[in-house]
C-alpha positions as CSV (number, residue, x, y, z in Angstrom):
1,M,109.6,102.2,84.8
2,K,106.5,100.0,85.5
3,I,104.6,100.6,88.8
4,L,101.7,98.8,90.3
5,I,99.3,101.0,92.3
6,T,96.9,99.3,94.7
7,G,93.9,101.5,95.4
8,S,94.5,103.2,92.0
9,S,91.0,104.6,91.9
10,G,91.0,106.1,95.3
11,F,91.5,109.7,96.3
12,I,95.3,109.6,96.5
13,G,95.8,106.6,94.1
14,S,93.9,108.2,91.2
15,A,95.9,111.5,91.5
16,L,99.2,109.5,91.7
17,K,98.2,107.5,88.6
18,R,97.6,110.7,86.6
19,L,101.0,112.1,87.6
20,L,102.9,109.0,86.7
21,E,101.1,108.6,83.4
22,E,102.0,112.3,82.6
23,K,105.6,111.3,83.2
24,R,105.3,108.4,80.7
25,I,105.6,105.8,83.5
26,E,103.6,102.6,82.9
27,V,101.0,102.1,85.6
28,I,99.3,98.8,86.5
29,P,96.1,99.7,88.2
30,F,94.7,97.5,90.9
31,D,91.4,98.5,92.7
32,I,88.3,96.6,93.7
33,K,86.3,99.7,92.7
34,D,87.2,98.9,89.0
35,S,87.1,95.1,89.2
36,P,85.9,92.8,92.0
37,L,88.9,90.6,91.1
38,D,91.4,93.3,92.0
39,D,91.1,92.7,95.8
40,V,94.2,93.1,97.9
41,R,92.8,90.5,100.3
42,D,93.1,88.0,97.4
43,F,96.7,86.9,97.4
44,S,96.6,85.0,94.0
45,A,95.0,88.0,92.3
46,L,97.7,90.3,93.6
47,Q,100.5,87.9,92.8
48,S,99.5,87.7,89.2
49,K,100.1,91.4,88.8
50,V,103.6,91.7,90.2
51,L,105.6,90.0,87.6
52,G,107.8,92.4,85.6
53,I,107.2,95.5,87.7
54,D,109.7,97.8,89.2
55,G,107.8,98.7,92.3
56,I,104.5,98.8,94.1
57,V,102.8,101.8,95.7
58,H,100.4,100.2,98.2
59,L,97.5,102.6,98.9
60,A,94.5,100.2,99.0
61,A,92.9,100.3,102.4
62,V,89.9,101.0,104.6
63,S,91.1,104.6,104.8
64,R,88.8,106.4,107.2
65,V,89.0,106.3,110.9
66,K,85.2,106.3,111.4
67,I,84.6,103.6,108.9
68,A,87.4,101.5,110.5
69,H,85.8,102.0,113.9
70,D,82.4,100.9,112.7
71,N,83.8,98.0,110.7
72,P,86.9,96.7,112.6
73,L,87.1,93.3,111.1
74,E,86.9,94.6,107.5
75,C,89.6,97.2,108.4
76,I,91.9,94.5,109.8
77,N,91.3,92.1,107.0
78,T,91.9,94.7,104.3
79,N,94.7,96.8,105.9
80,I,96.8,94.1,107.5
81,G,95.8,91.4,105.0
82,G,96.5,93.7,102.1
83,I,100.0,94.7,103.1
84,I,101.0,91.2,104.0
85,N,99.8,90.0,100.6
86,V,101.8,92.8,98.9
87,L,105.0,91.9,100.8
88,E,104.6,88.2,100.4
89,S,103.9,88.4,96.6
90,V,107.1,90.5,96.2
91,R,109.1,88.0,98.4
92,L,108.1,85.1,96.3
93,I,109.1,86.5,92.9
94,H,112.7,87.5,93.8
95,S,115.5,86.6,91.5
96,D,119.2,87.0,92.6
97,N,117.9,89.1,95.5
98,N,116.4,91.6,93.2
99,F,112.9,92.5,94.4
100,P,110.4,95.1,93.2
101,W,110.4,97.9,95.8
102,V,107.4,98.6,98.0
103,I,106.1,102.0,99.1
104,F,103.5,101.6,101.9
105,G,100.9,104.3,102.4
106,S,100.5,104.7,106.2
107,S,99.0,107.4,108.3
108,R,99.7,109.9,111.0
109,E,97.2,107.9,113.1
110,V,100.0,105.5,114.1
111,Y,101.3,108.2,116.5
112,G,98.1,108.5,118.4
113,E,98.0,111.4,120.9
114,S,101.7,112.3,120.9
115,A,102.9,114.0,124.1
116,I,105.4,116.1,122.2
117,L,104.6,118.1,119.1
118,P,105.6,118.4,116.3
119,V,106.3,114.7,115.9
120,N,109.1,113.4,113.7
121,E,109.9,109.9,112.4
122,S,111.6,108.9,115.7
123,S,108.5,109.9,117.9
124,T,106.7,107.2,119.8
125,R,104.0,105.5,117.8
126,K,101.0,104.5,120.0
127,A,97.8,104.2,117.9
128,I,94.5,104.7,119.8
129,N,92.0,103.4,117.2
130,V,91.5,100.4,114.9
131,Y,92.6,102.2,111.8
132,G,95.8,103.4,113.5
133,V,96.6,99.9,114.8
134,S,96.1,98.4,111.4
135,K,98.5,100.9,109.8
136,L,101.0,100.5,112.7
137,S,100.9,96.7,112.2
138,G,101.5,97.2,108.5
139,E,104.6,99.3,109.3
140,E,106.0,96.6,111.5
141,L,105.4,94.0,108.8
142,C,107.3,96.2,106.4
143,K,110.2,96.4,108.8
144,V,110.3,92.6,109.3
145,Y,110.1,91.8,105.6
146,S,112.8,94.4,104.9
147,K,115.1,93.1,107.6
148,N,114.5,89.4,107.2
149,Y,114.0,89.0,103.5
150,G,115.9,91.9,102.0
151,L,112.9,93.8,100.5
152,K,113.4,97.4,99.8
153,V,110.5,99.3,101.5
154,R,109.5,102.8,102.3
155,V,106.8,103.9,104.7
156,L,105.0,107.2,104.0
157,R,102.7,108.6,106.7
158,F,100.0,110.9,105.2
159,S,98.4,113.7,107.3
160,N,94.9,114.9,106.7
161,V,95.1,115.0,102.9
162,Y,92.4,117.3,101.4
163,T,90.6,118.5,98.2
164,G,90.7,117.2,94.7
165,K,87.8,116.1,92.6
166,N,87.8,112.6,94.1
167,D,87.8,113.8,97.8
168,H,85.1,112.4,100.1
169,L,82.5,115.1,100.6
170,D,81.9,114.1,104.2
171,R,85.6,114.8,105.2
172,V,86.1,117.9,107.3
173,I,87.3,120.5,104.7
174,P,84.9,119.7,101.8
175,K,82.1,119.2,104.4
176,F,82.7,122.6,106.0
177,I,82.9,124.3,102.6
178,L,79.5,122.7,101.5
179,Q,77.9,123.5,104.8
180,A,79.1,127.1,104.6
181,F,77.9,127.6,101.0
182,N,74.5,126.3,102.2
183,N,74.5,128.5,105.3
184,E,74.3,125.4,107.5
185,E,75.9,124.9,110.9
186,L,79.4,123.7,110.8
187,I,79.6,120.9,113.3
188,I,82.8,120.1,115.2
189,N,83.1,116.9,117.3
190,G,84.8,118.4,120.3
191,T,85.9,121.8,121.6
192,G,87.3,123.2,118.3
193,E,90.7,123.4,119.9
194,E,91.7,120.1,118.1
195,I,94.7,120.9,115.9
196,F,96.0,119.2,112.7
197,D,98.2,119.9,109.8
198,F,96.2,119.5,106.6
199,T,98.1,118.5,103.5
200,Y,97.0,119.4,100.0
201,I,96.6,116.5,97.6
202,D,99.2,117.8,95.1
203,D,101.8,118.2,97.8
204,T,101.1,114.6,99.0
205,I,101.5,113.3,95.4
206,Q,104.8,115.2,95.0
207,G,105.9,113.5,98.2
208,I,105.1,110.1,96.8
209,W,106.9,110.9,93.6
210,G,109.9,112.1,95.5
211,C,109.9,108.8,97.4
212,I,109.8,106.8,94.2
213,Q,112.8,108.7,92.9
214,E,114.6,108.2,96.2
215,I,113.9,104.4,96.4
216,E,115.0,104.0,92.8
217,K,118.3,105.8,93.5
218,H,119.4,104.4,96.9
219,D,120.3,101.0,98.0
220,H,119.4,101.0,101.7
221,L,116.5,98.7,102.5
222,F,114.2,100.6,104.8
223,D,113.2,104.1,105.6
224,D,110.1,106.0,106.7
225,F,108.9,109.6,106.1
226,N,106.1,111.8,107.4
227,I,104.4,113.8,104.6
228,S,103.1,116.9,106.3
229,T,103.2,120.7,106.3
230,G,104.2,121.2,109.9
231,V,101.7,124.1,110.0
232,P,98.9,123.3,112.5
233,I,95.4,124.9,112.5
234,S,92.6,124.3,114.9
235,L,89.2,123.1,113.7
236,K,87.6,126.3,115.1
237,Q,90.1,128.4,113.1
238,L,89.5,126.2,110.0
239,A,85.7,126.6,110.3
240,D,86.0,130.4,110.9
241,T,88.3,130.8,107.9
242,I,85.9,128.9,105.6
243,I,82.9,130.9,106.8
244,K,84.8,134.1,106.2
245,K,86.1,133.1,102.7
246,T,82.6,132.0,101.6
247,R,80.9,135.0,103.2
248,S,78.5,132.5,104.8
249,K,75.9,133.1,107.5
250,S,76.8,129.8,109.0
251,T,77.7,129.4,112.7
252,V,79.8,126.7,114.4
253,E,78.2,124.1,116.6
254,F,80.2,121.8,119.0
255,T,79.1,118.3,119.8
256,K,80.5,115.5,122.0
257,P,84.0,114.3,120.9
258,R,84.4,110.8,119.6
259,S,86.4,108.5,121.9
260,Y,88.6,107.1,119.0
261,D,89.7,110.5,117.5
262,V,93.2,111.9,117.9
263,N,92.8,115.5,119.0
264,K,96.1,117.1,118.3
265,F,98.7,116.3,115.7
266,Y,101.2,118.0,113.5
267,A,104.6,116.8,112.3
268,S,107.9,118.4,111.5
269,P,108.5,118.3,107.7
270,S,112.2,118.5,108.1
């Protein structure tokens, strides 16, 4: 098997690359961090990589809600432009209706503030921030290309993936851990009652691997899956747990919530 990974040097992409290589699967890396030529916004650069592959796992994106909020145009150009380039490059190389499959890395942000928890794949999707809208748009493009052009596509929605050596240290779990070790205040944007289900990186990668096996095995063109634990925890509980485990003298401070943040989310893993 030969798989192209966009965003192959990112947090999730690098972990997936290691797993696939351990399984003796040939990986074609594609990441602007490694080469300025490997830019998903560049259709010709992407198209040159798709010949002879079995599938694409598309992970390249502006992947942080705050960064997307601060840089909306870059987010739209990268996240929507990237997935349309992936889909179109696959569409143009078909032979006898045989396309490489596509797995699109989406996000729980597409659901926004769901009125009913836990969410499942049939829950209403109503994004409330630029990042969520970009991922929701990507999902709709995946559906259209699957239905109208016969592409085999899967959408995976990640939920608060954490830890691993390539994690961003300003994300909530590593940030809280570092602040606790340094006996600094753990700052929560909001009341602390915000709840999420955090998903460990290894579990997320196993979810992607399971999807690769599924899409290789089955003939139906489109499906979507939430990758989550279904076990919610509040930010206050999370902070208190980290302080206790690290035996820290830190305290928790609450600041004004951000208008573009989802406050409550967890999904059913069934």
